[in-house]
Structures are given as C-alpha cells and as structure tokens.
N, C-alpha and C positions, 0 to 999 in steps of 0.2 A: 183322598179317595183313590182307589186303585184304578189304573188304566185298563181298558178292555184290550184283550189280546186280538191281534189282527188274524183274520181267518183267510185261508187259501180259497180262491175260487175254484171249485172242483171241475167246472166245465172247462176252464183254461188248463188245469193240471192234466186233464185227459188228452188235450190236443197239442200241447206244446212241451218242449223239453229245453232246459237251460243247461249248457255245457259248463265245464269247470272254469273256462275263461269268460263265461257270461254271455255267450252267444245264444240266441233263441232260435230253436229249430222247429219246423212244422212239416207235416206231411204234404205231399203234392196233391193238387187237384187234377181233374181230367182222368181219373183212374177208375171210377166207379162203374161206368157202363160204356157201351159203344167202343169196346176195346178191339174188336176184330179189324176195324179200319186203321188202327194205329200200328205202326211198325214195332217189331220186337225190341229194337234198339230204344225207341221212344218209351215203351212201357218199362224197360229196365231203368231208364233214367228217371222216370216218374216215381219209381219205388223208393228212390233215395230221399232223405229228408233235406229240405231246403232251409236256408238261413232267412229269418225274418229281419226286415230292415227298418232303420230309423225310429221314428216316434212310436210306431206300432210295437216294436220290440220293447221299448221303455214301458209302455202301458201294460204289456203282457207280464213283464218282470214284476211290476207293481202288484198285479193280480195274484202272482205266485208268491208274493212276499219276499222278493229278492232285491227290492229297490234300495 
C-alpha cells in the first residue's frame, strides 16, 4: 500500500521561513499598534526577522516538512 504524502501546514508556512542553513526565522511582535510611544530605533529593530530557538524551531521545521 502506498504511503500518504506529508502535507505542509499552511498556517506555519505563512509565518515562518527556513534559511538555506536550516535556521527558522519569524517576524517580531510588538509592532502592530501603540507604535507612537516606541522609538524609531526600536521600530527599525522590530522590523527585522528574528531567529526561532530550540525545540520550537524543530517543531516548526517538522510542520514545514523540513525535518
């Protein structure tokens, strides 16, 4: 009997990115609203993608079919 094909979780695919070296990146939080009280420097830093760490990254890779 044929094995079923693994499917990518689309919700994870929209939120995370896996680099060529296998690091999992995600967008920063604290950027949606109440931005006027945050400094321009802080907002600039929050626009950059952050690296997801540890076991969480492993689970995300599995969801994206990269494990």
